[in-house]
VOROSE-443857 format. One line per 5 residues: number of its first residue (from 0); for each residue x, y, z of C-alpha. Coordinates in steps of 0.02 Angstrom, whole numbers. Example, Ala and Ser with C-alpha at 12.3 -4.5 7.8 and 13.67 -1.06 7.14 Angstrom:
// VOROSE-443857
0> 615/-225/390; 684/-53/357;
//
This chain:
// VOROSE-443857
0> 603/-4697/-1269; 588/-4863/-1178; 657/-4954/-1331; 823/-4857/-1309; 852/-4922/-1130;
5> 978/-5063/-1121; 939/-5224/-1023; 1069/-5179/-891; 986/-5007/-868; 817/-5091/-851;
10> 884/-5204/-714; 961/-5058/-618; 795/-4960/-628; 701/-5114/-566; 823/-5131/-421;
15> 787/-4949/-374; 600/-4986/-375; 567/-4888/-537; 456/-4964/-672; 545/-4937/-840;
20> 378/-4909/-928; 348/-4752/-826; 499/-4662/-902; 407/-4605/-1059; 256/-4542/-962;
25> 367/-4446/-843; 461/-4359/-986; 302/-4316/-1085; 211/-4243/-935; 349/-4117/-896;
30> 272/-3942/-890; 316/-3817/-1029; 438/-3680/-975; 355/-3520/-916; 430/-3348/-943;
35> 450/-3252/-777; 331/-3104/-762; 473/-2982/-731; 547/-3011/-906; 459/-2899/-1034;
40> 424/-2962/-1211; 476/-2842/-1353; 339/-2791/-1474; 454/-2774/-1627; 632/-2796/-1688;
45> 682/-2622/-1630; 633/-2660/-1450; 720/-2829/-1462; 883/-2746/-1517; 872/-2621/-1372;
50> 846/-2763/-1248; 997/-2862/-1306; 1101/-2704/-1308; 1087/-2697/-1119; 1165/-2849/-1030;
55> 1067/-2810/-873; 903/-2833/-966; 940/-2998/-1054; 1039/-3081/-913; 882/-3161/-842;
60> 832/-3230/-1013; 994/-3326/-1026; 985/-3392/-848; 929/-3564/-907; 875/-3654/-1064;
65> 688/-3659/-1017; 678/-3470/-990; 760/-3439/-1160; 637/-3557/-1245; 489/-3471/-1160;
70> 554/-3299/-1213; 575/-3351/-1395; 399/-3423/-1398; 323/-3268/-1316; 414/-3153/-1438;
75> 350/-3254/-1587; 172/-3246/-1522; 189/-3058/-1498; 240/-3034/-1679; 129/-3159/-1771;
80> 0/-3221/-1649; -189/-3216/-1670; -251/-3040/-1711; -78/-2966/-1748; -51/-2862/-1903;
85> 70/-2989/-1978; -57/-3129/-1955; -192/-3024/-2038; -78/-2985/-2185; -33/-3168/-2206;
90> -216/-3221/-2201; -263/-3086/-2327; -126/-3139/-2447; -176/-3322/-2430; -359/-3282/-2467;
95> -310/-3171/-2614; -197/-3305/-2686; -329/-3438/-2664; -463/-3331/-2748; -348/-3293/-2894;
100> -305/-3477/-2913; -491/-3525/-2917; -527/-3385/-3039; -384/-3431/-3154; -436/-3613/-3155;
105> -623/-3575/-3175; -671/-3691/-3033; -845/-3765/-3060; -851/-3692/-3235; -906/-3523/-3170;
110> -754/-3460/-3076; -775/-3340/-2933; -937/-3240/-2937; -956/-3089/-2825; -1103/-2972/-2796;
115> -1059/-2805/-2877; -1114/-2664/-2763; -1015/-2528/-2850; -1139/-2401/-2921; -1009/-2338/-3045;
120> -1011/-2504/-3137; -1200/-2518/-3151; -1294/-2466/-3306; -1325/-2279/-3304; -1513/-2294/-3325;
125> -1555/-2386/-3164; -1528/-2380/-2977; -1549/-2567/-2956; -1566/-2708/-3080; -1736/-2697/-3163;
130> -1726/-2883/-3200; -1725/-2938/-3018; -1914/-2966/-3020; -1925/-3026/-3200; -1783/-3152/-3209;
135> -1810/-3325/-3139; -1831/-3321/-2950; -1798/-3488/-2862; -1900/-3428/-2713; -2056/-3378/-2810;
140> -2216/-3479/-2775; -2220/-3549/-2951; -2056/-3642/-2935; -2149/-3792/-2861; -2223/-3823/-3034;
145> -2063/-3807/-3137; -2036/-3995/-3148; -2217/-4031/-3193; -2217/-3962/-3372; -2093/-3960/-3517;
150> -2161/-3810/-3612; -2290/-3671/-3608; -2398/-3763/-3732; -2401/-3917/-3621; -2449/-3813/-3469;
155> -2594/-3722/-3553; -2660/-3879/-3636; -2659/-3965/-3466; -2749/-3814/-3392; -2881/-3821/-3530;
160> -3034/-3881/-3440; -3096/-3980/-3592; -2938/-4085/-3595; -2998/-4264/-3571; -2827/-4339/-3537;
165> -2846/-4429/-3366; -2663/-4398/-3323; -2680/-4210/-3352; -2843/-4204/-3257; -2762/-4287/-3107;
170> -2610/-4174/-3118; -2711/-4012/-3124; -2823/-4069/-2982; -2669/-4099/-2878; -2591/-3927/-2909;
175> -2749/-3820/-2914; -2730/-3669/-2802; -2838/-3527/-2741; -2750/-3380/-2824; -2722/-3219/-2735;
180> -2725/-3163/-2555; -2844/-3020/-2600; -2965/-3104/-2724; -2961/-3291/-2682; -3126/-3321/-2769;
185> -3042/-3295/-2939; -2970/-3471/-2933; -2858/-3534/-3072; -2692/-3626/-3085; -2525/-3558/-3029;
190> -2409/-3527/-3177; -2237/-3612/-3164; -2097/-3491/-3124; -2000/-3538/-3283; -2150/-3486/-3389;
195> -2183/-3327/-3288; -2005/-3267/-3302; -2000/-3313/-3486; -2156/-3210/-3523; -2092/-3060/-3428;
200> -1920/-3067/-3508; -2001/-3058/-3679; -2113/-2916/-3620; -1960/-2825/-3553; -1895/-2794/-3728;
205> -2057/-2710/-3779; -2096/-2607/-3625; -2051/-2426/-3595; -2059/-2413/-3404; -2016/-2583/-3327;
210> -1841/-2601/-3408; -1791/-2431/-3336; -1883/-2430/-3170; -1827/-2491/-3000; -1914/-2660/-2982;
215> -1957/-2718/-2806; -1996/-2903/-2781; -2148/-2920/-2668; -2153/-3065/-2546; -2328/-3018/-2490;
220> -2480/-2929/-2560; -2429/-2765/-2475; -2250/-2706/-2459; -2198/-2540/-2377; -2043/-2469/-2461;
225> -1932/-2334/-2383; -1915/-2163/-2462; -1820/-2005/-2420; -1944/-1867/-2379; -1856/-1718/-2458;
230> -1927/-1557/-2529; -1774/-1443/-2524; -1585/-1451/-2531; -1566/-1267/-2488; -1507/-1298/-2310;
235> -1512/-1487/-2287; -1503/-1642/-2395; -1606/-1803/-2386; -1741/-1711/-2287; -1637/-1664/-2135;
240> -1452/-1707/-2147; -1334/-1558/-2123; -1146/-1549/-2145; -1046/-1433/-2028; -869/-1367/-2031;
245> -788/-1355/-1861; -627/-1352/-1764; -544/-1504/-1688; -630/-1560/-1530; -782/-1450/-1561;
250> -953/-1518/-1513; -1042/-1603/-1659; -1215/-1547/-1712; -1346/-1683/-1731; -1431/-1706/-1898;
255> -1533/-1846/-1972; -1619/-1887/-2135; -1808/-1886/-2139; -1880/-2048/-2199; -2054/-2093/-2256;
260> -2125/-2243/-2341; -2220/-2290/-2497; -2341/-2435/-2491; -2347/-2552/-2642; -2507/-2652/-2656;
265> -2514/-2799/-2776; -2643/-2745/-2907; -2725/-2871/-3022; -2684/-2859/-3208; -2786/-2981/-3311;
270> -2746/-3041/-3487; -2891/-3116/-3585; -2897/-3204/-3754; -3016/-3320/-3846; -2943/-3471/-3937;
275> -3037/-3585/-4060; -3054/-3758/-3986; -2988/-3833/-4148; -2823/-3744/-4122; -2803/-3821/-3951;
280> -2847/-3993/-4015; -2744/-3991/-4174; -2596/-3873/-4157; -2499/-3849/-3997; -2362/-3758/-4094;
285> -2480/-3620/-4150; -2551/-3602/-3977; -2377/-3592/-3901; -2337/-3451/-4023; -2492/-3357/-3962;
290> -2443/-3377/-3780; -2257/-3336/-3801; -2275/-3184/-3914; -2445/-3101/-3901; -2470/-3111/-3713;
295> -2302/-3036/-3666; -2338/-2891/-3784; -2509/-2867/-3709; -2442/-2871/-3531; -2305/-2747/-3574;
300> -2431/-2631/-3659; -2555/-2623/-3517; -2420/-2612/-3385; -2348/-2461/-3476; -2519/-2377/-3485;
305> -2541/-2391/-3296; -2361/-2347/-3255; -2373/-2189/-3362; -2550/-2124/-3336; -2629/-2237/-3203;
310> -2741/-2154/-3073; -2677/-2252/-2923; -2854/-2312/-2883; -2863/-2501/-2912; -2712/-2483/-3026;
315> -2533/-2414/-3018; -2505/-2226/-3002; -2425/-2161/-3162; -2275/-2046/-3166; -2351/-1921/-3289;
320> -2425/-1776/-3191; -2380/-1851/-3020; -2356/-1743/-2864; -2167/-1732/-2893; -2183/-1673/-3074;
325> -2110/-1507/-3127; -2222/-1428/-3260; -2126/-1299/-3363; -2235/-1151/-3407; -2268/-1112/-3591;
330> -2183/-964/-3674; -2266/-795/-3683; -2382/-794/-3833; -2350/-976/-3873; -2488/-1052/-3981;
335> -2585/-1203/-3924; -2533/-1379/-3976; -2352/-1326/-4007; -2181/-1372/-3937; -2043/-1243/-3946;
340> -1856/-1262/-3927; -1868/-1146/-3776; -1986/-1273/-3693; -1861/-1414/-3719; -1712/-1314/-3655;
345> -1807/-1263/-3497; -1862/-1444/-3470; -1681/-1500/-3476; -1633/-1367/-3349; -1765/-1427/-3225;
350> -1706/-1608/-3222; -1624/-1663/-3059; -1438/-1645/-3101; -1393/-1818/-3037; -1523/-1889/-3158;
355> -1462/-1804/-3318; -1357/-1956/-3366; -1508/-2073/-3344; -1649/-1966/-3411; -1752/-2012/-3565;
360> -1874/-1912/-3669; -2047/-1987/-3700; -2164/-1908/-3826; -2328/-1951/-3910; -2335/-1980/-4100;
365> -2432/-1815/-4111; -2278/-1723/-4047; -2158/-1783/-4183; -2202/-1645/-4310; -2176/-1514/-4176;
370> -2010/-1586/-4120; -1937/-1611/-4294; -1984/-1436/-4350; -1919/-1343/-4197; -1808/-1198/-4247;
375> -1680/-1087/-4162; -1715/-905/-4192; -1562/-796/-4229; -1609/-615/-4258; -1731/-612/-4405;
380> -1676/-784/-4464; -1642/-953/-4390; -1639/-1136/-4433; -1705/-1309/-4383; -1622/-1397/-4239;
385> -1681/-1578/-4258; -1685/-1619/-4445; -1568/-1556/-4580; -1585/-1701/-4705; -1746/-1801/-4717;
390> -1659/-1932/-4823; -1569/-2000/-4672; -1638/-2083/-4515; -1733/-1973/-4395; -1633/-1918/-4242;
395> -1698/-2009/-4089; -1604/-1911/-3957; -1623/-1739/-3880; -1468/-1667/-3796; -1392/-1840/-3812;
400> -1530/-1928/-3714; -1644/-2059/-3797; -1811/-2005/-3871; -1946/-2139/-3856; -2110/-2122/-3952;
405> -2258/-2197/-3858; -2443/-2190/-3896; -2475/-2193/-3708; -2408/-2015/-3691; -2534/-1872/-3695;
410> -2591/-1783/-3853; -2491/-1633/-3912; -2531/-1471/-3822; -2580/-1558/-3659; -2464/-1589/-3512;
415> -2377/-1755/-3539; -2357/-1745/-3729; -2169/-1729/-3701; -2086/-1784/-3540; -1905/-1791/-3481;
420> -1896/-1923/-3345; -1775/-2029/-3242; -1873/-2190/-3221; -1752/-2256/-3090; -1860/-2146/-2975;
425> -2014/-2251/-3020; -2047/-2406/-2915; -2124/-2562/-2991; -2184/-2689/-2863; -2195/-2866/-2932;
430> -2284/-3000/-2833; -2200/-3132/-2942; -2353/-3243/-2959; -2463/-3279/-3110; -2623/-3379/-3123;
435> -2708/-3452/-3277; -2883/-3519/-3305; -2991/-3571/-3453; -3178/-3567/-3487; -3297/-3598/-3632;
440> -3447/-3510/-3557; -3412/-3336/-3627; -3383/-3396/-3806; -3488/-3555/-3800; -3584/-3511/-3959;
445> -3422/-3482/-4055; -3341/-3645/-3998; -3197/-3550/-3919; -3106/-3567/-3756; -3065/-3408/-3663;
450> -2900/-3405/-3570; -2870/-3284/-3428; -2699/-3247/-3355; -2678/-3140/-3200; -2521/-3059/-3130;
455> -2503/-2948/-2977; -2406/-2786/-2993; -2402/-2606/-2930; -2306/-2449/-2969; -2285/-2270/-2909;
460> -2155/-2129/-2905; -2019/-2145/-2772; -2019/-1961/-2720; -2172/-1859/-2674; -2126/-1680/-2720;
465> -2006/-1575/-2824; -1846/-1518/-2739; -1785/-1340/-2708; -1602/-1334/-2759; -1460/-1291/-2640;
470> -1443/-1115/-2710; -1622/-1077/-2659; -1684/-1047/-2838; -1871/-1042/-2863; -1847/-1162/-3010;
475> -1874/-1328/-2922; -1796/-1489/-2987; -1867/-1661/-3014; -1834/-1827/-3101; -2006/-1800/-3187;
480> -2016/-1646/-3301; -2156/-1600/-3422; -2224/-1449/-3516; -2381/-1367/-3445; -2539/-1360/-3548;
485> -2530/-1249/-3704; -2710/-1201/-3740;
//
């Protein structure tokens, strides 16, 4: 502004005792116009139209230029200021447009990734992802070793106590750990997380229970997990919640779900194998094949045994014959060691209705002849219901649900030879640590090295009892259904 003052004007200001350099500061420090408190600010265009339709109401606004400026600013803030609906809509549209732009352009190569919490889009056979404790976990203890080894063979050769390589000896001495918070005397070396997750991913394809169970990552040796303590839906749901119909303004009736807890304790599962020393010295490829194929199969096998029939003492509690199991009674006059169509139909009817879309059938090999020769009686005749043409592949579904044959199921005629279960109601607790150790003492005379691998895991059913249905029927429901003993 000072640059626009002519020399004559500067002289006149100086003669009046005014410093020309103060002109800009005086103009810039002028206070902003303030709207008088007696002038209301319309909240929308309708109120604005009403105001300017009455000369008595807008006369004060036009009294001077400053008041008009203050009114316009106040009205704009009222319509689109912080927290207004218009501002929220604009911000939402901006965020939506930005997200779409990033998605369309695949920013970072991966685009926008969001956590999907919609249960309708999850696989029908699980409540939560069963891979959350089997896939690589960047927070697992073994991640500190991921950069130390390039392959499983390299890790186990380095862990071989007869390896004379000074570099490997120094490395294993540096990373040696006391394994386990419960049995620290076991010793051993922590398995890198990449190898642990790789082994369990392979095992996942061979297991019956783990791929369908609800897997709970365990950050400590003991993890309490919440459960809904429910035995009946006849008058309440979730163990105590009640819904009421009432008039407007009526007093609400209190209700609350009844919660309990299940404690998962990290149990020790040990894998053991003897390897000729020549194999370790001469062929890392062969040894890697042993580690990457046989051990995952062994881990999956023994996990399944415990998850299905475990006693719960020093091992997981199996779901077959657990406290929540519904055991369907045999038919009148039914012979021992048989399975009838009537048994199967009644088992299906006792499954928790919400679990029908997730349920699977598990049978022992002994039960296959009984299942494939089941017949539907019609008067004095009838016909088979499973097989009509033995030239084709055997049907592996019952009522549209998968039939899995497992040697861990009970023998035919005993409870557990055929089960209809929703394994999303079975909890698998995974400690997410593995330990490996080698020794020649046990097989010293055979010139073999024994390798031992230990993982920590637990499992048990999520509910503790069968549920009485809402209609009060004496036929209780459960996600675990079996046929009672047929002696």
